[in-house]
ZAROVEX-752049 format. One record per residue (C-alpha): residue number from 1; x, y, z. Coordinates in pm, 1 decimal. Example, Ala and Ser with C-alpha at 12.3 -4.5 7.8 and 13.67 -1.06 7.14 Angstrom:
2
  pos        xx        yy        zz
    1    1230.0    -450.0     780.0
    2    1367.0    -106.0     714.0
This chain:
465
  pos        xx        yy        zz
    1    4860.3    7623.1     891.2
    2    4656.4    7456.9     614.9
    3    4334.1    7640.8     516.7
    4    4332.2    7900.3     795.7
    5    4238.0    8238.5     646.7
    6    4247.6    8111.1     286.5
    7    3886.6    8221.4     247.9
    8    4025.4    8576.8     264.4
    9    4231.4    8500.0     -46.4
   10    3949.0    8359.0    -255.3
   11    3639.4    8528.1    -112.4
   12    3740.3    8871.1      17.8
   13    3490.4    9148.7      75.9
   14    3755.6    9418.8      40.8
   15    4089.2    9437.4    -141.6
   16    4371.5    9687.8     -97.3
   17    4635.0    9732.3    -369.4
   18    4962.5    9839.9    -208.9
   19    5169.1   10010.6    -477.7
   20    4876.8   10098.3    -705.4
   21    4975.7   10324.1    -993.3
   22    4878.3   10472.5   -1329.3
   23    5219.6   10401.5   -1481.9
   24    5160.9   10138.1   -1753.2
   25    5497.7    9980.1   -1672.6
   26    5399.2    9904.5   -1311.7
   27    5237.0    9582.4   -1194.7
   28    5012.6    9780.2    -961.1
   29    4855.4    9954.5   -1260.2
   30    4746.3    9629.7   -1424.0
   31    4626.8    9479.0   -1094.0
   32    4407.9    9779.0   -1013.5
   33    4266.0    9783.9   -1367.5
   34    4183.2    9412.0   -1350.0
   35    4007.6    9455.6   -1017.1
   36    3812.0    9756.6   -1141.4
   37    3707.4    9586.3   -1465.8
   38    3637.1    9241.5   -1322.5
   39    3307.1    9318.8   -1155.7
   40    3427.7    9283.5    -797.1
   41    3293.5    9625.8    -697.6
   42    2963.4    9562.9    -877.4
   43    2920.5    9257.4    -656.5
   44    2957.1    9470.4    -344.4
   45    3333.4    9438.2    -295.9
   46    3546.7    9734.9    -192.7
   47    3869.3    9824.9    -377.1
   48    4122.0   10052.5    -207.3
   49    4432.0   10168.5    -397.7
   50    4721.0   10273.6    -177.6
   51    5006.4   10498.6    -289.6
   52    5104.7   10832.0    -128.9
   53    5182.3   10979.2    -473.3
   54    4817.0   10986.0    -584.9
   55    4491.0   11138.1    -466.3
   56    4275.9   10911.9    -685.2
   57    4313.2   10621.3    -930.0
   58    4044.0   10473.9   -1156.7
   59    3797.2   10724.1   -1008.2
   60    3862.4   10576.0    -663.5
   61    4019.5   10761.7    -370.7
   62    4382.2   10659.9    -321.7
   63    4516.9   10625.6      31.2
   64    4860.9   10725.2     153.6
   65    4913.0   10453.6     413.8
   66    4754.2   10139.6     558.7
   67    4630.4   10322.2     867.1
   68    4426.1   10558.4     647.2
   69    4219.3   10280.4     486.9
   70    3846.8   10279.1     577.4
   71    3887.9    9943.7     754.2
   72    4112.4    9638.1     752.2
   73    4111.0    9489.2     399.9
   74    4032.6    9118.8     383.0
   75    4298.5    9082.8     112.9
   76    4602.9    9294.8      35.6
   77    4784.7    9280.7    -297.8
   78    5140.3    9399.9    -243.9
   79    5330.7    9543.5    -541.5
   80    5569.7    9776.3    -358.1
   81    5954.4    9764.1    -370.9
   82    6121.5    9466.2    -199.4
   83    6268.3    9662.7      90.1
   84    5922.1    9784.2     193.8
   85    5755.6    9441.1     206.2
   86    5823.2    9337.6     569.8
   87    5704.7    9673.7     700.8
   88    5392.2    9671.5     483.5
   89    5303.4    9320.0     600.8
   90    5349.2    9422.3     964.1
   91    5121.9    9726.2     916.8
   92    4856.1    9518.4     743.1
   93    4866.5    9249.9    1011.7
   94    4833.0    9505.4    1289.4
   95    4536.2    9659.4    1108.2
   96    4360.6    9320.4    1085.9
   97    4439.9    9190.6     736.6
   98    4480.6    8813.1     730.0
   99    4573.7    8739.3     366.0
  100    4813.6    8895.2     117.5
  101    4931.3    8829.1    -236.5
  102    5292.3    8943.7    -267.8
  103    5364.9    9007.7    -634.7
  104    5706.5    9160.3    -578.1
  105    5970.0    8900.4    -666.9
  106    6327.3    8823.8    -561.5
  107    6282.2    8860.1    -185.4
  108    6483.3    8552.2     -93.7
  109    6799.4    8693.4    -251.7
  110    6782.7    9028.9     -71.3
  111    6893.8    9093.5     285.3
  112    6719.4    9272.5     570.1
  113    6991.5    9274.3     833.5
  114    7078.1    8916.5     924.6
  115    6771.6    8776.2     745.9
  116    6650.1    8760.0     391.0
  117    6369.5    9000.3     305.1
  118    6150.2    8695.3     252.0
  119    6215.4    8566.5     603.5
  120    6155.0    8914.0     745.2
  121    5820.5    8917.3     561.0
  122    5723.2    8580.6     710.6
  123    5831.2    8691.3    1057.8
  124    5613.7    9002.0    1021.8
  125    5312.0    8793.9     916.0
  126    5341.0    8517.4    1176.1
  127    5203.7    8699.7    1486.2
  128    4883.8    8778.6    1294.4
  129    4840.4    8435.3    1129.8
  130    4843.8    8619.0     798.8
  131    4859.7    8394.3     490.3
  132    5088.1    8495.3     206.0
  133    5065.1    8383.2    -155.9
  134    5400.7    8441.1    -324.5
  135    5634.6    8622.4    -342.9
  136    5655.6    8664.6    -717.5
  137    5293.3    8558.6    -763.3
  138    5104.3    8665.1   -1075.3
  139    4793.2    8654.0    -856.4
  140    4465.0    8467.9    -852.3
  141    4116.1    8483.8    -996.0
  142    3776.4    8376.8    -862.2
  143    3566.8    8452.7   -1172.0
  144    3221.0    8382.5   -1027.5
  145    3284.3    8655.6    -768.9
  146    3427.1    8896.0   -1028.0
  147    3763.3    8882.1    -848.8
  148    4062.6    8926.2   -1079.4
  149    4343.8    8983.4    -831.1
  150    4618.6    8931.7   -1088.0
  151    4826.3    9120.7   -1340.2
  152    4761.7    8882.1   -1627.5
  153    4608.7    9033.0   -1941.0
  154    4338.1    8762.7   -1965.6
  155    4030.9    8736.1   -1744.1
  156    3922.2    8378.9   -1671.7
  157    3567.3    8273.7   -1750.3
  158    3363.6    8119.6   -1468.5
  159    3360.3    7740.8   -1455.2
  160    3418.0    7438.7   -1232.1
  161    3793.2    7376.5   -1278.6
  162    4055.0    7497.7   -1032.4
  163    4402.6    7555.5   -1177.0
  164    4712.1    7605.0    -960.0
  165    5058.9    7665.3   -1104.4
  166    5394.5    7774.9    -970.1
  167    5477.3    7909.4   -1315.6
  168    5309.9    8234.0   -1412.1
  169    5404.9    8188.8   -1778.5
  170    5245.3    7844.5   -1802.0
  171    4941.6    7966.1   -1610.7
  172    4889.9    8251.0   -1855.0
  173    4925.8    8011.4   -2150.2
  174    4661.9    7778.4   -2004.3
  175    4432.3    8075.1   -1944.5
  176    4473.1    8196.4   -2302.1
  177    4410.7    7847.9   -2444.6
  178    4106.0    7790.1   -2223.6
  179    3949.0    8123.1   -2319.0
  180    3953.2    8017.6   -2685.3
  181    3786.6    7685.9   -2598.1
  182    3516.7    7836.0   -2377.2
  183    3652.8    7659.8   -2067.5
  184    3607.7    7837.7   -1736.2
  185    3757.7    7817.2   -1389.3
  186    3636.9    7828.1   -1031.3
  187    3980.1    7938.5    -906.8
  188    4291.5    8028.2   -1103.4
  189    4610.4    8061.2    -899.1
  190    4969.6    8134.0    -998.9
  191    5181.8    8089.4    -689.4
  192    5530.4    8211.6    -776.6
  193    5756.8    8143.1    -480.8
  194    5614.5    7925.4    -205.2
  195    5708.0    8112.3     110.2
  196    5385.3    8029.9     296.8
  197    5076.2    7906.2     108.4
  198    5176.5    7583.5     -66.1
  199    5017.1    7308.0    -273.9
  200    4904.6    7118.6      35.0
  201    4718.3    7422.5     167.9
  202    4549.3    7490.0    -164.7
  203    4450.4    7125.5    -211.6
  204    4295.7    7124.5     136.4
  205    4095.9    7435.7      51.2
  206    3987.6    7321.1    -294.8
  207    3881.5    6978.9    -163.5
  208    3602.2    7151.8      26.7
  209    3530.3    7423.8    -229.3
  210    3176.7    7371.9    -362.8
  211    3255.9    7580.4    -671.8
  212    3533.2    7339.3    -777.5
  213    3464.9    7002.3    -943.3
  214    3817.8    6919.6   -1063.0
  215    4170.0    7039.3    -978.3
  216    4473.2    7081.6   -1205.1
  217    4821.0    7135.3   -1060.4
  218    5141.3    7239.9   -1238.4
  219    5425.2    7162.7    -996.0
  220    5793.5    7251.5   -1010.0
  221    5878.4    7125.3    -662.8
  222    5695.4    7020.2    -347.3
  223    5813.8    7186.6     -27.0
  224    5633.9    6952.1     213.3
  225    5581.1    6610.6      54.9
  226    5392.7    6454.0     346.5
  227    5148.8    6744.6     366.2
  228    5102.5    6746.3     -12.3
  229    5026.8    6373.7     -32.6
  230    4784.3    6387.6     259.9
  231    4597.8    6681.7     106.9
  232    4603.8    6523.1    -238.7
  233    4458.3    6198.3    -105.8
  234    4176.1    6388.2      64.8
  235    4099.1    6600.7    -241.7
  236    4108.6    6303.5    -480.6
  237    3840.8    6123.3    -280.2
  238    3588.4    6383.4    -390.3
  239    3705.9    6520.6    -724.9
  240    3965.5    6456.3    -998.0
  241    4314.4    6592.3    -927.2
  242    4549.9    6614.9   -1227.7
  243    4923.4    6678.3   -1174.7
  244    5186.3    6799.9   -1421.8
  245    5534.5    6778.3   -1269.3
  246    5791.1    6988.4   -1455.2
  247    6163.1    6942.2   -1393.8
  248    6297.1    6593.3   -1329.8
  249    6470.0    6508.4   -1001.1
  250    6831.7    6405.2   -1056.7
  251    6814.1    6137.2    -785.9
  252    6788.3    5784.8    -935.0
  253    6432.5    5656.4    -929.6
  254    6290.3    5977.1    -782.0
  255    6050.4    6029.7   -1070.8
  256    5922.2    5672.6   -1045.3
  257    5862.3    5721.7    -673.0
  258    5672.4    6045.7    -739.2
  259    5467.3    5876.1   -1010.1
  260    5375.1    5584.6    -783.1
  261    5287.4    5816.1    -493.8
  262    5059.6    6028.9    -713.0
  263    4884.8    5718.5    -843.8
  264    4844.6    5564.7    -496.9
  265    4693.7    5888.5    -366.2
  266    4421.3    5872.8    -631.4
  267    4557.4    6161.3    -838.4
  268    4637.5    6143.3   -1210.1
  269    4973.2    6249.3   -1350.3
  270    5026.6    6390.2   -1698.5
  271    5370.0    6432.2   -1854.6
  272    5346.1    6725.0   -2096.4
  273    5172.2    7057.3   -2146.5
  274    4985.8    6896.1   -2437.3
  275    4852.7    6631.0   -2198.1
  276    4763.7    6906.1   -1952.2
  277    4560.8    7093.1   -2214.2
  278    4387.1    6767.4   -2306.5
  279    4311.6    6709.5   -1938.3
  280    4155.3    7055.9   -1913.6
  281    3933.4    6973.6   -2212.7
  282    3836.7    6635.2   -2066.9
  283    3780.0    6733.2   -1705.1
  284    3582.8    7045.3   -1789.8
  285    3315.1    6827.6   -1945.9
  286    3348.7    6473.2   -1805.3
  287    3076.6    6263.8   -1641.9
  288    3112.3    5969.3   -1400.6
  289    3234.4    5658.4   -1580.8
  290    3178.9    5293.7   -1479.8
  291    3436.1    5111.2   -1690.0
  292    3686.0    5123.8   -1975.0
  293    3492.6    4995.3   -2278.6
  294    3471.1    5238.4   -2569.3
  295    3224.4    5248.5   -2858.8
  296    3351.5    5428.1   -3169.6
  297    3137.9    5585.4   -3443.9
  298    3321.9    5718.8   -3747.4
  299    3277.6    5802.1   -4114.3
  300    3609.3    5650.3   -4225.0
  301    3767.6    5308.4   -4178.7
  302    4109.3    5466.4   -4124.2
  303    3984.0    5686.5   -3841.5
  304    3840.1    5386.6   -3661.7
  305    4166.5    5195.4   -3700.8
  306    4362.7    5489.5   -3558.2
  307    4134.7    5490.5   -3253.1
  308    4163.4    5113.3   -3210.4
  309    4544.1    5130.8   -3234.6
  310    4554.2    5407.2   -2973.3
  311    4348.3    5192.1   -2735.8
  312    4578.2    4891.2   -2778.4
  313    4809.5    4818.5   -2483.6
  314    4629.4    5075.0   -2266.1
  315    4421.7    4831.9   -2062.2
  316    4105.0    4980.8   -2211.7
  317    3925.1    4812.7   -2499.6
  318    3661.7    4845.3   -2767.4
  319    3315.2    4764.9   -2634.5
  320    3141.0    4450.7   -2761.5
  321    2805.2    4527.8   -2919.3
  322    2499.3    4343.1   -2791.6
  323    2246.2    4172.3   -3015.7
  324    1997.8    4451.9   -2944.0
  325    2245.1    4721.1   -3048.6
  326    2330.0    4527.1   -3363.4
  327    1959.2    4500.6   -3440.4
  328    1919.5    4877.8   -3409.0
  329    2227.6    4940.1   -3623.0
  330    2105.6    4699.4   -3888.9
  331    1771.5    4878.2   -3901.3
  332    1966.1    5199.6   -3965.2
  333    2171.1    5031.8   -4241.8
  334    2485.6    5076.2   -4033.1
  335    2772.6    4826.1   -3988.3
  336    2742.5    4589.4   -3693.0
  337    3105.3    4592.6   -3573.0
  338    3281.5    4833.3   -3336.8
  339    3421.7    5071.8   -3462.2
  340    3098.9    5148.6   -3648.7
  341    3196.4    5298.9   -3983.1
  342    2933.2    5500.7   -4169.2
  343    2995.6    5572.0   -4535.9
  344    3076.9    5924.3   -4649.2
  345    2742.3    5978.8   -4823.1
  346    2499.7    5857.2   -4553.9
  347    2220.8    6102.5   -4461.0
  348    2206.5    6284.9   -4129.4
  349    1923.8    6060.2   -4007.2
  350    2152.9    5757.8   -4015.4
  351    2398.5    5937.2   -3786.7
  352    2127.2    6005.4   -3530.7
  353    2007.3    5643.7   -3543.3
  354    2360.7    5510.2   -3494.2
  355    2431.1    5752.7   -3208.4
  356    2107.1    5655.9   -3033.2
  357    2190.6    5285.3   -3065.4
  358    2543.8    5322.0   -2928.0
  359    2437.2    5546.8   -2641.3
  360    2191.3    5276.8   -2533.8
  361    2458.7    5004.5   -2541.1
  362    2504.5    4893.5   -2179.0
  363    2840.0    4729.7   -2257.9
  364    2988.5    5062.7   -2374.0
  365    3106.2    5298.8   -2100.0
  366    3174.3    5589.6   -2337.1
  367    3125.2    5690.5   -2699.7
  368    3392.5    5832.8   -2928.6
  369    3260.6    6022.4   -3232.9
  370    3514.1    6068.6   -3515.7
  371    3428.7    6263.3   -3829.8
  372    3619.5    6385.4   -4134.0
  373    3454.0    6643.9   -4362.4
  374    3302.0    6528.3   -4691.1
  375    3139.2    6698.9   -4987.8
  376    2827.5    6483.9   -4949.7
  377    2690.9    6583.2   -4606.9
  378    2749.5    6912.2   -4424.8
  379    2934.9    6861.3   -4095.8
  380    2736.7    7137.0   -3926.9
  381    2406.3    6961.3   -4002.3
  382    2539.1    6637.9   -3853.6
  383    2660.4    6817.5   -3540.3
  384    2329.2    6998.7   -3495.3
  385    2141.7    6667.8   -3518.0
  386    2353.3    6454.3   -3283.9
  387    2473.7    6709.1   -3025.1
  388    2140.5    6720.7   -2833.2
  389    2141.2    6339.8   -2805.0
  390    2497.6    6336.5   -2676.9
  391    2447.5    6626.6   -2437.1
  392    2166.9    6444.3   -2256.3
  393    2347.0    6107.5   -2248.6
  394    2445.3    5967.2   -1906.2
  395    2783.7    5845.7   -2034.5
  396    3091.7    6032.7   -2154.7
  397    3095.3    6132.4   -2521.0
  398    3425.6    6243.0   -2672.9
  399    3466.2    6376.1   -3024.5
  400    3713.9    6461.6   -3294.5
  401    3617.3    6671.5   -3594.7
  402    3915.6    6637.6   -3827.4
  403    3986.8    6934.5   -4047.5
  404    3979.8    7312.0   -4026.7
  405    3733.1    7563.1   -4164.3
  406    3485.9    7308.5   -4297.4
  407    3429.9    7159.2   -3951.1
  408    3470.9    7476.8   -3743.0
  409    3095.0    7526.2   -3704.9
  410    3045.1    7161.6   -3606.0
  411    3326.3    7180.2   -3351.7
  412    3174.0    7495.1   -3201.0
  413    2829.9    7331.8   -3176.3
  414    2983.5    7044.4   -2980.4
  415    3178.4    7280.3   -2753.9
  416    2861.5    7480.7   -2685.0
  417    2688.6    7154.2   -2593.8
  418    2959.3    7080.4   -2336.8
  419    3108.7    6790.3   -2534.3
  420    3488.5    6738.0   -2522.3
  421    3632.4    6802.6   -2867.2
  422    3987.8    6714.8   -2974.8
  423    4204.1    6788.4   -3277.9
  424    4306.0    6428.7   -3356.5
  425    4170.4    6076.5   -3293.9
  426    4474.7    5999.0   -3078.8
  427    4404.0    6295.9   -2851.7
  428    4039.9    6195.6   -2820.1
  429    4136.3    5841.1   -2720.1
  430    4391.3    5984.8   -2478.1
  431    4112.5    6188.0   -2316.9
  432    3916.9    5866.3   -2266.7
  433    4225.9    5696.9   -2122.0
  434    4275.5    5985.2   -1877.4
  435    3924.6    5924.6   -1744.4
  436    3996.2    5550.4   -1728.2
  437    4328.4    5601.3   -1547.2
  438    4162.9    5836.2   -1299.5
  439    3905.7    5566.5   -1229.5
  440    4183.5    5309.8   -1168.3
  441    4363.7    5548.5    -933.9
  442    4040.6    5598.1    -741.7
  443    4019.6    5222.9    -692.8
  444    4378.3    5221.9    -561.1
  445    4292.0    5505.5    -324.0
  446    4004.4    5308.7    -175.0
  447    4201.4    4986.0    -131.1
  448    4288.1    4873.2     221.0
  449    4658.8    4776.7     237.4
  450    4715.6    4403.4     278.1
  451    4801.1    4271.0     622.5
  452    5162.0    4173.9     680.6
  453    5217.8    3796.9     679.6
  454    5298.7    3626.2    1006.9
  455    5657.2    3569.2     890.5
  456    5719.7    3941.9     909.5
  457    5654.3    3954.8    1285.4
  458    6025.3    3927.0    1384.4
  459    6113.4    4222.2    1159.9
  460    5829.3    4424.8    1313.5
  461    5952.3    4341.9    1661.9
  462    6307.0    4438.2    1566.3
  463    6185.5    4768.4    1427.7
  464    6008.5    4846.4    1753.5
  465    6313.6    4755.9    1967.4
């Protein structure tokens, strides 16, 4: 079914909460509170709680049944007991609803006559072409629209990243981490079970979503591999797609096949939650990159060596410095080799001169700024001086402010300027390598497969026989 009616999930004009409540132990209570507090109604959206036990909830009239709603809700959030789900879906479909988030879990293990409750739910939805996210979904958020259709305790900030996860726990962790880093999302989806809407559908939708500039996926399993790869290839043509696959397939070589398929489709795979967090930091702030040559500016020889070691064997390399760049560095009393190591006591002005020189270097595709705190020059003053130069640069600038309290202000200045900031030099280099690997995968995606040699003609003929 692909993207049919998915706009009702992400851009509804009205939302009904089936199983709304004021009991703090109920999912419906948190969902209704999130909707009420998220600004959806202030943007003109209608919120309709539904539960026959209540006359009103959150100062909103509460309805006893679907038929009593003012009109067909674009989106229904279903938090009612499992046995009621198929009937609720049938009522909603008949009323005109075309999208539902089913938060109730465990439907596949329960029976409704000869079918599972989950299959009965799907059978009820099918005549109306209703799309279902879940069951067992934590919900979704579209922050720019004020839509928090979830029961998570954290509201996502608005941004340009779309995040899709089967795991609600991992999704909540990413949301919590991103909120501390000031990273926002265009769409935030926790799928739960994949009874209907799957990764292929969501990739198709996000590929054409103008609010989304990059996509992150956390996958446990893929229900329709062909559909997923086709949608991933399409999405990756226009924006970065990062994939974390959790749970290894027991079949020999299966993980290698998955890895190769992801790479060939132009997507980028990461292998740990740490890598995923780094990818969020990188993609939220990245710019187009031409190549894989890195200039490094640091205030310690050891930091530069760590960065150089991390680059080794990656296929990327330190950028050579042109005669013009060396002339500018010499005028600033800075070293002429890359990594460029400034001494601990150099004034702020020398940092700005070195940054300007390296940003102008045409042979460098990105700049890595590494800094450890010293007693001689305040880190915050350095950050305030160089951040405006880096923010306006056409190339990627990555940074690492080593330390804690003494560099906290500098790190925040860089984050406010939209500059990727990492905890260690290795993580910063890894962020650069993620951009480089994405660029390589894009080149693979655009390649035309080689023609078969003439000697393969008999095999082709045999295959067609």
